[in-house]
N, C-alpha and C positions, 0 to 999 in steps of 0.2 A: 626808120632808123633815126636815132638821136645822135646829134653831133655837137661837140663843143670845140672851140679853138682858143688858143692862148698865144700871144705874141711876145717875142723876146728880142732884145737888141744887143748888138755887139759891133764894135769898131775894130777892124783888123786890116792888115796889109797882105798882099800876095803878089806874085809875079809869075806869069805863065811863060817862062823862058824857053819853052819848046816851040813857041810861035815865031813867025818871021820877025826879025829885029824891028821892022817898021810897023808892026801891029801894036796899037796902043796898050794892049794888055800884056805885051812882052816886057814893058817897063814896070818897075816897082810902083805900085799904087795901092790905094786902100779904099774900103767901102764902109759905110754905116749899114751893116747887114740887118735885115729884119727876118727873123725865123718865126714862122707860124706853124704851130703843131695842131693837128686836128685829131681828136679821139672820137670814136663812134661805138655805139652799142645798140643792140636790138631792144634792150629794156634798161630801166634805171635801177640803180642799187637801192638798198633799203633807205638811204638818206635822200633819195630822189634825184641823184646825180648820175651822169655817165661816169664821172670821177670828180672829186673835189678839186677845184683849181689849185688849192694849197698843196695838194699832193705833187704838183709839178715843180715845186721848189728845188728839188735836186737838179733839174735841168738848168735852172737859173744859176745855181752854184757852179755847175760844170762849165757853163758858158763864161761866167765871170772869172773863174780860177784858171781855166785851161786855154781859153780862146780870146777873150776880150783884150784889146790893145796888144796883140801879138802878131808876129809875122807867120802866117799860116803855113808857108812852105816849110819853116823850121818845125812847127808843131807836128805836121803830118809826114815830114821827111821826103817830100817830093814836090814838083812844081805844077802838078795838074790839079790844083786846089780850085776847081771851078764851082759855080753855084750848083751845078748838077751833082758834083762830088759831095758838096756840103749837105745838100738835101738828102742824099742817101745816107751819109754819115749820121746826120741827126735822126733820120728815120730809124736806122738800126739801133742807135743809142736809146731812143725813146721806146722802141718796141720791146727792148730788154727790160725796161723799167715800168712801162705802161702798156700792157698787152692790147689795150683798146686803141692804140695809135693806128690811124688809118691813112694819114698822109702828112708830109712836111713840105712847106714852101719856104724857099730862101730867096729873098730879094736883095739884089745888089744896089738897085736904084728904084725909085718909085714906079718906073716903067718897065723894069726887067726882073724876071724871077725864074726859078727852076722849081719843079715840084717832083716829089717822089712818093709813091705809094703803090700798093698792089693793083 
């Protein structure tokens, strides 16, 4: 199996206001998120790629225009905008645009992340 990954960055705030008031994530806060998209294929295309990295430009545009420097609760219309939620959201978005998508990882910090894939 061939695999490629590409990393994207965004800064955004969120608030998990369904948590107890003394939980640090219940307060408004932000992260410098890192989104890592993995694509996989059994064979390479005619150009020798799983997919050309340049083909992933629409994801960069989506992140920059819809999510970067925004309050994610407002963007998604709820307060359960966790790393797990974002990993699945990005996976679903990518799978629609790039059928080779095999997983998506979303890091909130260098030591924490959530991953979604079949």
